[in-house]
N, C-alpha and C positions, 0 to 999 in steps of 0.2 A: 607572506604573512600579512594579516590585516593590521591596521593601526590599533593601538591599545586603548584608544578612547576617541570619541567623536564630540566631546564636550566643547572643543574649541570652535565649533561651528554653530553653537546655540544662538549667538548674536545675529546670525544670518537667517534664523527661522522667521517665517511670516505666518501668523495665525497658527492653527494646529498643523504641526509638521511631523512627518516620520522620515528619518534618514537611515538608510541601510547600506552597508558595504558588505560585499559577499564574494566568495570565491568557491567555485566548484572544480574539483580536481578528479579527473577520470583516468583510469588505467584499464585497458582491455587487451587481452591476448586470446587468440583462437588457434587451436591445433586441429586440423582435419586430417584424419588418417596419418598422423605423425608429422605432418608438415605445418609449419607456422604460416597461417594465411592472413593473420592480422596481428599487429604489435603496435599499439598506440598509447600515448600518454598525452593528455591535454589539460588545459586550465582555462576556465572562463571566469573572468572577474570584472568588478566595476562597482559603481554606486547607483542607487536609485532613491528618489525622494518623492513623497506624496504630501500634498498640502490640501487642507479642507477649508473651504469658505462657504458659509451658509448651507452646509450639509452636502456640498458637491466637491468633487475631487479633481485635482490636477496632478499629473505624474510626469516625471522626466528621469532619464538615466544617461550614464556615460561610462565607457569602459576604462577610463582613467580615474584615479582617486587622489590626485594632488589637490592642494588647497584651492587653486583657481577653478578646477573642474567641479569640485564639490560646491563651491559658491555659485557657479554657473547653473548647475543642476537645480539647486534650491531656488534660484531666481526663476528658472524656466517652469518649475513645478508650480510656484506661486502665481506666475503669469497665466498658466493653464487653468488653475483653480479659479482665478478671477474671471477669466473668459467664461467658464462654465457657470459660475455664480451669476454673472450678468445676464446669461441666457436662460437659466433654469429657475426652478422653484422647489426647494426642499426644506427639510427640517434641520435645525441645528442639532448636533450630537454632543452629549455630555461625556467627554473623554476623560474627565478627572476621575471617574469611578473605575477606570480600567488600568491604572498604572501599576507598575511593579518593577522589580529588579531580579534578573535571573542569570545564571552562568552554568554552562554544561560543556564539558570538554572531554572527549574520549580519544584524544591523541595518545598513541601507544608510547609506553616508556621504553620499549625495546628498540634495538637498532633496526632501521628500515632496510628492507631488501631492495635491491635494484631490479631493473627490468630483466637482466639475465637470470637472476635467481628466481624470479617469477616464471620465466620460460622453463627453466630447469625443473621447477616444481610440477608444472603442467606436463612436461615430457616424461617425468617419472610416472605420473598417473596413466598417461597414454601407453607407456611401455608395459605397465602392469596389465592393462586391458588387452593389448595386442598379444602378449605372450600367453595369457590365461585363456583368452577367448578368440583364437585365431579364425574362427568361422564367421565372425561378424562381417556383414556387408560393408558397414562404415562405422566410424566412431569419431567423436569430437570431444574436446575438452576446452571449455571457455572460462577464463578468469575475468571477473568484472569487479573493480573497486571504485567506489565513489566516496569522496570526502566533501561534505557541504559545511563550509565555515561562514558564519554570519556575525555581524555586529550591528545592533540597532539602537537608535536613540530617538525618543519622541519629545515634543515640546512640553508634554505634561509629566515628564520625569521617568518614563519607562526606559529601562536599559536592559539589553540582552546580548549575551555572547554565547554562541554554540558552535561546536565542532562535532558534527554528527557523521560518522563514517559507516559504511557497510561494505562487506566483502563477500562475494559469492563465487563459487565454482559450479559450472553446469556440465554435467556428463550426459552425453547423448550416444545411444547405440542403435543400430538397426541390423536386422537379419533379413534374408530373402525368404519369403513365405509363399504359400500357394496363391495368395491374393495380391502378390507384389510385396514391396518392402514393408516390414513391420518395425516400427520405431518406438522408442521410449526414452524419456530423459528425466532428470531430476536436478533440483537445486540443493546446494550445500553451503552453509555459512550463515551470515547474519550480521547483527550490529557489532561494529568494531572494525579496527584496521586489520589487515591481513595477518600481520605478525602475531596478533592476540587471538585470532580465531583458528588459524591453521598452523599446527606445529610441524608435523612431518607428513609427507604424502601417504605413508602406510596407514595413517589414522583413517584414511578414507577407503582403504581396500575393502573392508567388510561392507561398506555402503555400496560400492561398485558391484560386489557379488550379489547383494540383494536386488539391485536394479537389473542385473543380468537375469536373475531367476524370474523376476516378474516378466521380463521381455520374452523369455522362452515360453512361459505359460501363456502369455498373450498370443504369441505366434501359433501356438497349438490350440488356441481357444475357439470360441464360437461367437456368432453374431447375436447381439441382444434382440429380443422380440419387442417390436414396436407397440406402444400403447401406454396407458396409465398404469404405473406399477408402484408397488411398495418398495422403497429404497432406504438404505442406510447411507447417508452422506458422511464421509469422514471429514475431519476438521478442515482440510484444505478446500473442499467443495462447499462445506457449510460457511466457511469464511468468505469465499468469493460471492456466494449468494447474499450474505449479509452486507458485503461492501457494494457490489454492483447493482443488485436488484432492489435492495432496501435502502442502503445508505445514501445513494444518490437521490432517491426520491424525497428524502427529508433534509437535503441541503437547502437552506432557505432561498438561495437564488433560483434553484430549480423549482421550489415550491411557488415562488412568485411568478415563475414562467409557466405555471399550469400543471405541476405535478399532481398525480392522483392523491398524494398525501395531504394536499391543501385542506381538504374538508374532513380529514380523519383525526385531527388532534383531539385527544381525550376519548377516542373511540376504540373499540376492540378491533385489532388488525391481525391478530395471530392467536395461536394456542396460548393458554395461560402458562404453559411450560417455558415460553420464550421470553427472556429478558435480553435485550440487545443494547450494548453500550459502545460508544466511541470513547476509548480511553486516551488520556492525554500523554502519559509517559510511563506509568507503572501499573502492575497488577499483581496482587498477592506478594507484595514486597520485592518484585523483580522488575527490572527495567525492560520496557517493551521494545519491539523492533524499530519503531520510529518515535523516539521520545521527543515530545514538544513541551517544554516548560513555559515558554512564552511564544506567542505566535508572531508573525511578521508585521502585525499592527500594534504590537506592544501590549497585548492583552494576556494576562496570566492565564495559562491553560489549565482547564479543569475537566474531569470526566463528564461526559454527557450521556445520561440515560435516555435512549431514544424510544425503546419499547420496554415497558415494565409489566411483567406477567400478562402479556398480551395486549396491553393498552398503550397506544401511541402517546408519549409524554412530551417530547421535545423535538424541535428542529435544530440543525446546526447553523451557527450564525457567524457573521463578521460584525463589526461595529454598526454598520449601516442597517443591516437587516434586523439586528437585535433591537435597534431603535424603532424600526418600522413595526415590529410585532409586539413591542413592549416586553421583550424577554431579556435575559442576561446573556451577554457575550461570554463565551467560555474558551476562546482561543482557537478558532478554526480558520483564521486568515493566514494562508500560506502561499509563498512564492518559490518557484524552482530556481530561477536565476535572478541576478541583480536587475535585469531589464524587464522583469515580470512584476506586474502589480499583484498584491495578495488577493487570492480568491478563496471562497469558502471551500475547504477541503477536509476530508477525513484524515485521521491520524492512525489509530489502531482500533479496528472495528471487529466486534465479535459478540456472539451469543454467549451468555454465561453458562457454566456447566450445570448439569442437572444431577440426578441421583442414580441413573442407570449405568450398568456396566456394558461396554461394547459387546461383549460375548452374549449378554442377555438380549441385546437389541437384535443381533444377528439371529439368535435362536428363536426369536418371536416371529420371524418372517417365514411363511410357508413357501412362497414363490415370488422372488424379487431379486434385487441386486445390491451389492455393496460397492459403492463408488468411491475411489480413493483420490484421484488427481483431476484437476481441471486443466484445460488448455485455453485456446482462444474462445471468445464469446462476446455477447452483447446483452445490454439491458436498456430499457428506456424509462421515461418518466411515468409510465403506467404501471411499472414494476414487472412488466413482461420480460422474460429473459430466455436466452438459449446459450448454453455452454458446451464446449467439447469435453469429452471424457476419454482420455487416452489409456486409463487403467481402471479396471473394475472386475468384479467377480459375480457369478451367479450365486444366489442363495436358494437352495432347494431343501425343503423340510427342516429349516433352521440350521443348515450347515452350508459352509462355503463350497461352491462347486467349481466349474471351469472358469478360467479367465475369459473376458469378452474382448472383442475387437473394438476399435475406435467407434464411439457412438456419441450421441448428444443427449442432454437433458433440457427440458423446457417447461415453461409454465408462467403463471402470474404469481410473483413472489408472495404477495400478501395472502393469496389463496392457498399457496403451498404451505406457508407457515401455520395456517389454521389446521392443517392435517397433522402437525407434529404431535406425536403421542409418546415419544421417548427422547431424552437428551442425555448424552453420556456424562460421566462425572470427571472426565479428563479434559484438560485445556492444553492446546498446543498452538504455536504461532509460526507464521512464515514471514520472511523478511526479504523476499525477492520481488514483491509487487511494485509496479509502477502504474499509477493512475493517470489516465490520459485526458482528463477533463480540461480542454483548452490548452493547458500546459502540463507536461508530465511532471510527476513528483513522487518520491518514495512514500509508500503506505505500508502499514502492517495489517495483516488479516489472519484470522485464526478462529479458535473456539473449540467446542466439543463436537462430537459426532451427533447427528440428529436423524431420527427415523420419521419419514414423511411419505407423501404420495406425489408423484409428478409424472410428466410425460417423457418417455424414452424413445429415441429414434431407432429404427431398425436398420436392416442392411441397405 
């Protein structure tokens, strides 16, 4: 458990100071073909402090959080800031405008399960798969729980406490096909502790059946034809496109590093049907997968409209970049562990829903593809991207056809978004994403389905 307050250390602050104590608790269990191949439970905790002098930062951390270690970390951070200030030249930052107080706690009120109960839950799922689908070449069940608990105090009065958990189960299956193993997987779960998300294993049986049906269709499917094609990207793929290929290009530190978006502010970058937002914590009255009410710099988090009806409106900022550009900081400074300094990071990034029905979008395509799931991929600061697609279907004369084998989609995201001519009216979110920019961190991605043109890899 974290200390209930950090106020006792205020007298040790030097200049502008941020003091954060944090604990990440991980549980991971893996069953492969019925055998438990991993069973781990770990905790990573400690304190981190940042001090700013003359617009330059000093940081220090320690895995212990007793009184002596906290004071030592504060002293080291101040010493590091002074060293930087003596060597550098930067602008002072007006921190007083950014203070606030927030508290967010999703600790379950139910009795916590032990490691044995988690394993039994996974074994039940595995047993269901084994008995119902004995012809599978392999199967795996993975349980992954992460609790991130933080307490923050800044010298300008910002205070924050958060306990943000997420729990996921990953089901993976493969069959032997004519081209070798054919595999498919999916994530289940989301925001909250395991006991609040997963009631009984049989609640997932129907999802397992759907996954197996897609797998068999994929195994009997065809290879996509290479070239520029009209596609309907379901929400998972539209979400990763928004995050990886667009979101990163408009993070202010990437902008300062030479992102293509640097000269695009205020200009048309997509179809007017596209409005792209990085949400802080909620949408349509519901809490989002990665709720951030205050960031790890003590800035109250607000939604940030990145693209509005095709026009690039904003970048995402921490305190320092907001000062540089003369913009408002809206809470994008996030750190994964106590020993990490906050970086500019996304929270929950998505295109807003449009007015089209998914069925109408599919029926409008004469010869194209309906893409459902992303896998691994990459994007760079030019917005050029390539993502794997492990699940998709042909569209022929406005109707879904055969499933397709593993393929890729690629393009320049800003160019792709200019081809968007339909956006679905439904919004969905995923909570399994981990963004790997310098340090991993949970992110939320989602949105509606979009219809656009992009390049598809062939056989």
